[in-house]
C-alpha positions in Angstrom: -21.4 45.7 -99.4 -24.8 43.9 -98.1 -28.2 44.9 -99.8 -31.4 44.5 -97.4 -34.1 44.2 -99.2 -37.9 44.5 -97.1 -41.5 44.3 -98.1 -43.7 47.3 -97.3 -46.0 45.0 -95.4 -43.3 43.8 -93.0 -42.3 48.0 -92.1 -43.4 49.5 -89.3 -42.9 52.9 -89.1 -42.1 54.2 -85.6 -41.0 57.8 -85.5 -41.0 58.9 -89.1 -39.2 62.1 -90.3 -40.2 65.4 -92.1 -39.2 63.5 -95.5 -41.2 60.7 -94.6 -44.3 62.6 -93.5 -44.1 64.8 -97.1 -43.8 61.1 -98.7 -46.7 60.0 -96.9 -48.9 63.4 -97.7 -47.9 63.3 -100.9 -49.5 59.6 -101.4 -52.3 59.8 -99.8 -52.2 60.4 -96.0 -50.1 59.6 -93.1 -51.3 56.6 -91.7 -51.7 57.9 -87.9 -52.5 60.8 -86.0 -48.9 61.4 -84.8 -47.8 62.1 -88.6 -50.1 64.4 -89.2 -49.5 66.5 -86.1 -46.1 66.9 -86.6 -46.4 67.9 -90.4 -49.0 70.5 -89.1 -46.2 72.0 -86.7 -43.5 72.7 -88.9 -44.2 75.9 -90.0 -44.6 76.9 -86.3 -41.7 75.3 -85.3 -39.9 77.4 -88.0 -41.0 80.3 -87.0 -40.0 80.2 -84.0 -36.5 79.3 -85.0 -36.2 82.5 -86.8 -38.1 84.1 -83.8 -35.1 86.6 -82.7 -36.8 87.0 -79.3 -36.7 83.6 -77.8 -39.3 82.8 -75.3 -38.1 83.4 -71.6 -39.3 80.1 -70.6 -35.8 78.6 -69.7 -37.0 74.9 -70.2 -38.0 76.1 -73.6 -34.3 77.8 -74.1 -32.5 74.8 -72.3 -34.9 71.6 -74.4 -36.5 73.3 -77.4 -35.1 70.6 -80.4 -35.5 71.4 -84.0 -38.5 69.6 -85.4 -40.8 67.3 -84.1 -44.5 67.9 -81.9 -44.8 70.9 -79.8 -47.0 69.4 -77.1 -46.2 68.9 -73.5 -43.7 66.3 -72.4 -42.0 64.4 -69.6 -39.2 61.9 -70.0 -36.7 59.8 -68.2 -34.1 58.2 -69.1 -33.0 54.6 -68.8 -30.5 52.0 -69.6 -32.0 48.5 -70.7 -30.4 45.7 -68.9 -32.8 42.6 -69.5 -35.4 41.6 -72.3 -37.7 39.0 -72.2 -39.3 37.8 -74.7 -43.0 38.0 -76.3 -45.3 36.0 -75.2 -49.5 35.4 -74.8 -50.6 36.7 -71.9 -54.1 37.5 -70.0 -53.1 41.1 -68.8 -56.2 42.9 -69.0 -54.7 46.3 -69.4 -56.5 48.4 -71.7 -59.2 46.2 -72.9 -62.8 46.6 -74.0 -65.6 44.4 -74.6 -64.7 44.2 -78.0 -61.0 43.3 -76.8 -61.2 40.3 -74.4 -58.6 37.6 -74.4 -54.9 37.1 -74.8 -52.4 39.7 -75.7 -48.5 40.0 -77.0 -46.9 41.0 -73.9 -43.2 41.5 -72.9 -41.4 43.3 -70.0 -37.9 45.1 -70.2 -35.7 45.2 -66.9 -33.9 48.7 -66.9 -32.1 51.0 -64.7 -33.4 54.8 -64.2 -30.4 56.8 -65.3 -31.8 60.4 -63.4 -35.3 61.9 -62.3 -38.2 62.7 -64.3 -37.8 65.7 -66.5 -40.6 68.4 -68.1 -40.3 69.3 -71.4 -42.4 72.1 -73.5 -41.8 69.4 -77.2 -40.8 66.2 -78.0 -36.7 66.1 -77.2 -36.8 63.1 -79.3 -33.0 61.8 -79.0 -31.1 65.2 -78.9 -27.9 64.5 -76.5 -28.5 63.8 -72.7 -28.6 67.0 -70.4 -27.2 66.9 -67.1 -30.4 67.6 -65.6 -31.4 63.7 -67.1 -29.0 62.5 -64.7 -29.2 61.4 -61.1 -27.0 60.0 -58.4 -29.2 57.1 -57.5 -30.1 54.5 -59.9 -32.7 52.5 -59.6 -34.2 49.9 -60.8 -37.7 49.6 -62.9 -39.9 46.7 -64.9 -41.2 47.7 -68.1 -44.6 46.1 -69.3 -44.9 46.5 -72.9 -48.8 44.9 -73.8 -50.8 45.2 -76.4 -50.0 47.7 -79.4 -47.2 48.5 -77.2 -45.2 45.2 -78.4 -44.1 47.0 -81.3 -41.5 48.2 -79.5 -39.6 44.7 -79.0 -37.0 45.1 -81.6 -35.8 48.1 -81.3 -35.4 47.7 -77.2 -31.7 46.1 -76.9 -29.5 45.4 -73.6 -26.9 47.5 -72.5 -28.6 50.9 -74.8 -29.7 54.1 -73.6 -33.7 55.2 -74.5 -35.5 58.5 -73.6 -38.8 57.1 -72.4 -41.1 59.6 -73.6 -44.9 60.5 -71.8 -46.3 63.4 -74.5 -49.4 65.6 -73.5 -48.4 65.5 -69.9 -46.7 67.8 -67.7 -46.7 65.0 -64.2 -43.6 63.5 -63.5 -45.9 60.9 -61.9 -46.8 58.9 -64.7 -43.4 57.7 -65.3 -42.6 56.7 -62.3 -43.2 52.6 -61.0 -45.5 51.6 -58.8 -44.2 49.2 -56.1 -45.9 46.1 -54.1 -47.2 47.6 -50.5 -45.8 45.6 -47.7 -46.6 45.6 -43.6 -45.0 47.9 -41.8 -41.7 46.8 -40.2 -41.1 44.8 -43.9 -38.6 45.4 -46.3 -39.4 44.4 -49.6 -36.7 43.9 -52.3 -39.3 44.6 -54.6 -39.0 46.8 -58.3 -41.0 49.2 -59.4 -43.1 48.5 -62.5 -44.2 51.1 -64.7 -47.3 49.5 -67.9 -45.9 51.4 -70.7 -48.8 53.2 -72.3 -49.1 53.5 -76.2 -48.8 56.6 -77.5 -46.0 56.7 -75.4 -42.2 56.7 -77.0 -39.0 55.7 -76.6 -35.6 57.5 -78.5 -32.3 55.8 -78.7 -29.9 57.9 -77.1 -26.3 57.9 -78.8 -24.4 60.7 -77.6 -24.1 60.7 -73.8 -22.8 62.8 -70.8 -19.0 62.2 -70.1 -20.2 60.6 -66.9 -19.4 57.0 -65.2 -22.5 56.5 -64.7 -23.2 56.6 -68.5 -21.4 54.6 -69.3 -22.3 52.0 -72.6 -22.6 48.1 -70.5 -20.6 45.9 -72.3 -23.4 42.9 -73.5 -22.6 39.3 -72.7 -20.4 37.8 -75.2 -21.8 35.9 -78.0 -20.9 32.3 -78.1 -20.4 29.6 -81.4 -21.4 26.1 -81.1 -17.8 24.8 -80.2 -17.9 27.3 -77.3 -21.4 26.8 -75.6 -19.9 22.9 -75.6 -17.0 24.2 -73.7 -18.2 26.3 -71.8 -19.5 25.7 -67.8 -22.5 29.2 -68.2 -25.8 28.2 -67.0 -27.3 31.6 -69.3 -25.4 31.4 -73.1 -25.8 34.0 -76.0 -24.9 31.4 -78.9 -25.0 31.9 -82.5 -25.1 29.7 -85.4 -26.4 27.9 -88.3 -29.6 26.4 -88.5 -29.1 22.9 -89.7 -32.6 21.3 -89.2 -36.0 22.2 -87.7 -38.5 20.1 -86.2 -41.8 21.1 -84.8 -42.5 19.4 -81.1 -46.2 18.1 -80.3 -47.0 18.1 -76.4 -47.5 14.5 -75.2 -50.0 15.6 -73.0 -51.9 17.3 -75.6 -55.3 16.4 -76.4 -55.3 16.4 -79.9 -52.5 14.4 -81.6 -51.5 17.4 -84.2 -50.8 20.6 -81.7 -47.4 22.2 -82.1 -46.0 23.6 -78.7 -42.6 24.0 -80.1 -39.9 24.1 -82.3 -35.9 21.9 -82.1 -33.5 23.9 -83.6 -30.4 21.8 -84.4 -27.3 24.6 -84.5 -23.9 23.9 -86.3 -20.7 26.0 -86.6 -17.7 26.0 -88.6 -16.2 23.2 -86.6 -19.3 21.0 -87.5 -20.3 20.7 -83.6 -23.9 20.8 -83.6 -26.4 21.3 -80.5 -30.0 21.3 -80.2 -32.4 24.3 -78.8 -35.7 23.6 -78.1 -38.4 26.8 -78.1 -41.3 26.0 -76.4 -44.1 28.4 -78.3 -47.0 27.1 -76.2 -47.6 31.1 -74.8 -45.6 32.6 -77.7 -45.6 33.8 -81.4 -44.2 31.6 -83.9 -40.7 34.0 -84.5 -39.9 34.4 -88.0 -36.8 33.4 -89.5 -36.6 29.8 -88.4 -35.3 28.4 -91.5 -32.4 25.8 -91.9 -29.5 27.7 -93.5 -30.5 30.7 -91.7 -27.8 32.1 -88.9 -29.5 32.9 -85.6 -28.3 34.7 -82.3 -30.0 33.4 -79.5 -29.7 35.4 -76.3 -30.3 34.4 -72.2 -30.7 30.4 -73.2 -30.5 28.3 -70.7 -27.9 25.3 -71.7 -28.1 22.0 -70.5 -25.9 19.0 -70.5 -28.4 16.1 -71.8 -25.4 14.0 -71.0 -21.1 13.7 -70.0 -20.5 10.2 -71.3 -20.9 7.8 -74.1 -24.5 6.0 -74.2 -24.5 2.5 -73.2 -24.3 0.0 -76.5 -28.0 -1.0 -77.1 -29.1 -4.9 -76.3 -29.8 -7.2 -78.7 -33.3 -9.0 -78.2 -36.0 -11.1 -79.7 -39.2 -9.9 -80.0 -41.2 -12.4 -77.7 -38.3 -11.8 -75.5 -38.8 -8.2 -75.6 -42.4 -8.3 -75.0 -42.3 -10.3 -71.8 -39.7 -7.6 -70.2 -40.6 -4.6 -68.6 -40.7 -1.7 -70.0 -38.6 0.6 -67.6 -36.2 -2.0 -67.9 -35.6 -2.1 -71.5 -36.5 0.7 -74.1 -34.6 0.5 -76.8 -32.7 -2.5 -78.3 -31.5 -3.8 -81.4 -33.5 -6.0 -83.4 -32.8 -8.5 -86.6 -36.1 -9.8 -88.4 -38.0 -10.0 -91.4 -40.5 -7.3 -93.3 -43.7 -9.1 -93.5 -46.1 -6.5 -94.7 -46.9 -2.8 -95.1 -49.9 -1.8 -93.0 -49.7 1.9 -94.1 -47.8 4.3 -95.9 -48.4 8.5 -95.3 -46.8 11.2 -96.9 -47.5 14.7 -96.4 -46.4 18.3 -96.3 -47.5 20.2 -93.2 -47.6 23.6 -92.3 -44.7 24.9 -90.1 -46.9 27.1 -88.1 -50.3 25.4 -87.5 -49.5 21.9 -88.5 -52.4 21.6 -91.3 -51.8 20.1 -94.8 -49.9 22.4 -97.1 -50.8 22.3 -100.5 -49.0 25.1 -102.2 -50.7 27.3 -99.5 -52.0 26.1 -95.8 -55.1 25.1 -96.6 -55.8 26.9 -92.5 -55.7 30.1 -94.1 -53.2 30.8 -91.1 -50.9 32.9 -93.8 -47.5 31.1 -93.5 -45.3 30.9 -96.3 -43.0 27.8 -94.6 -43.7 24.1 -94.9 -41.9 21.3 -94.2 -42.3 17.4 -95.3 -43.2 14.8 -92.8 -43.5 11.0 -94.2 -44.4 8.4 -91.7 -45.5 4.2 -92.4 -45.9 1.2 -90.3 -44.6 -2.7 -90.8 -45.0 -5.8 -89.5 -41.9 -7.1 -88.1 -41.0 -11.1 -87.8 -38.2 -12.7 -86.2 -39.6 -16.1 -85.6 -40.6 -15.6 -81.9 -43.2 -12.9 -82.5 -44.1 -9.9 -84.3 -44.2 -5.9 -83.9 -45.6 -3.5 -85.6 -42.8 -1.0 -86.1 -43.3 2.9 -87.5 -40.5 4.7 -89.9 -40.5 8.1 -90.5 -37.8 10.6 -91.8 -34.1 9.2 -93.6 -35.2 5.6 -92.3 -38.2 5.6 -94.6 -36.3 6.1 -97.0 -33.7 3.6 -96.6 -36.8 1.5 -96.2 -38.0 1.8 -99.6 -34.7 1.5 -101.0 -35.1 5.0 -102.8 -31.9 7.3 -103.8 -31.7 10.8 -102.9 -32.6 12.0 -105.9 -35.7 10.0 -105.8 -36.7 10.4 -102.4 -36.7 14.5 -103.5 -38.2 14.0 -106.5 -41.6 11.9 -104.4 -41.5 15.1 -102.3 -42.1 17.4 -105.2 -45.2 14.8 -106.4 -46.7 15.2 -102.6 -46.1 19.2 -102.5 -48.7 19.3 -105.5 -51.6 18.0 -103.7 -50.5 18.2 -100.1 -51.0 14.4 -98.5 -51.2 11.3 -99.6 -52.5 8.1 -97.8 -52.1 4.4 -98.8 -53.5 1.0 -97.2 -51.7 -2.0 -98.9 -54.0 -5.0 -97.9 -52.7 -7.9 -99.3 -53.2 -7.4 -103.0 -55.6 -5.0 -103.0 -54.9 -1.2 -102.7 -56.7 1.1 -100.5 -55.8 5.0 -101.1 -57.5 8.9 -99.7 -57.4 9.5 -103.1 -57.6 8.3 -107.1 -56.9 4.8 -107.2 -55.9 5.0 -110.8 -53.4 8.1 -109.9 -49.5 7.0 -111.2 -48.2 8.7 -107.6 -50.7 6.1 -105.4 -49.9 3.6 -108.4 -45.8 3.6 -107.8 -46.0 3.7 -103.6 -48.1 0.4 -104.1 -45.7 -1.0 -106.5 -42.7 0.2 -104.1 -44.7 -1.5 -100.7 -45.9 -4.7 -102.3 -43.0 -5.6 -104.0 -40.9 -8.3 -102.9 -38.0 -6.5 -102.6 -39.3 -5.1 -99.8 -40.2 -8.3 -97.7 -36.4 -8.9 -96.9 -34.6 -9.0 -93.6 -33.3 -6.1 -91.7 -31.2 -5.1 -89.1 -32.7 -1.9 -87.1 -32.4 -0.4 -83.6 -36.4 0.6 -82.3 -37.6 2.1 -79.5 -40.8 0.8 -77.4 -43.4 2.9 -77.1 -45.3 3.3 -73.8 -48.9 3.1 -74.9 -49.1 -0.9 -75.4 -52.5 -2.1 -76.0 -53.5 -5.1 -73.5 -54.2 -8.9 -74.8 -57.3 -9.2 -77.1 -60.0 -12.1 -75.8 -61.5 -14.4 -78.6 -63.7 -16.9 -79.4 -63.7 -19.7 -81.9 -65.6 -22.7 -82.5 -64.6 -26.3 -83.6 -67.0 -28.8 -84.4 -69.7 -28.0 -81.4 -67.2 -26.9 -79.1 -66.4 -23.5 -78.1 -62.8 -21.9 -77.4 -61.7 -18.7 -75.4 -57.5 -17.7 -76.1 -55.8 -14.4 -75.3 -54.5 -12.9 -77.9 -51.5 -11.0 -76.8 -51.1 -7.7 -79.3 -48.1 -7.3 -81.4 -45.3 -5.1 -79.8 -45.3 -1.4 -80.9 -41.9 0.0 -81.8 -40.6 3.3 -83.5 -37.8 2.9 -85.7 -34.6 5.3 -84.6 -31.9 3.8 -86.9 -31.9 1.2 -90.0 -28.6 -0.7 -91.0 -28.5 -0.1 -94.9 -28.6 -3.3 -97.1 
């Protein structure tokens, strides 16, 4: 038995039932006009069922369902074949001067099962009728934008739906538009239909015994191990999220702009793979939390490498600084920690990247945060020096903190959101109260003699190396000018434990 708990703020009633309408009226009224209309027409519908002499209209006798609204409508039965993700687009549809800009949009590729059928009232999800099935199966692209994007969770590939256009008897509203071409030119394009805000979709579960109305088998859902062994380009994978990392664009103007998410997924065998989600033009999907099980459909599979990587070369800092950057991007270095330049610990919002102190300071409404740690250290090996950036696990190893101490440090930082210290010699420079116990503890750790020890690490060379610096100095009555090379800028990938 599985219990699912929902919050009322997250519920969206697509088509309320009569019992729900009664409940909404008793608690203060319906949320929209459709619910009120449906409630007001219940006595009329009941009287019609009790009438021994029904109407002579063939449409009413053949298609009149029990309950529902009595407005005329036209419908068409479709089978969803492919669904794209929700994204921010500038469609220009149904926009006013007060609502100009991007809208949430997505499109669905569907097969039209039959012709457009006219009804005197909404048939909802009653069984499919024979006249709703046609011999020719055309394809159509349904475009959902604005408030219509609420249908995204309902539509699933391989399922049959009845698309309802209310308050009309014109069948042309459900006929898609094609791209016009020159005479004599055959265009292999599919019709496009813009879904309106007052249209409805009903799931059909009782289908006709017709070969064209058989359920289409959905693509197989693979585990992480099966995805690693298969050769398909598009896959549906299910697994548990082990790690979530916000990805920033290298070409972004601001350094804190997050353009996507990298998820590390695993299965019971321990196999892992990384999934990259590009969120530059899409809303942040909920549920991307470590420990949750995700089902991702239509993911493009790419193999990063098919052979073990070559061994990382061992180099001296002076030798590495004089080597072409494209020839050696990663190497193993052995050196001595000279001093800390700065240390930064921060909790960041998973959605907007702002500082997170109990709540997000940018008021974005997100309740998810992640811990970020960063430090820059001066390393010397006798041939030269380098500025090495540490973050995450390598920084914990460098500070010599156990897992319990590292978790306690994260809890202490979470109260204030962020901590930055700049040890300069024996003086402490920080962005907060220098008498605070947390600042004092971090300063003592960074400036202790235990930190100034020999280490062995694997580093990656940064691309933005600064040019040489020209300096002037005098000795007596003479002035000298010299060029001082900038320290090598590195990022620690792996730190060998002591």
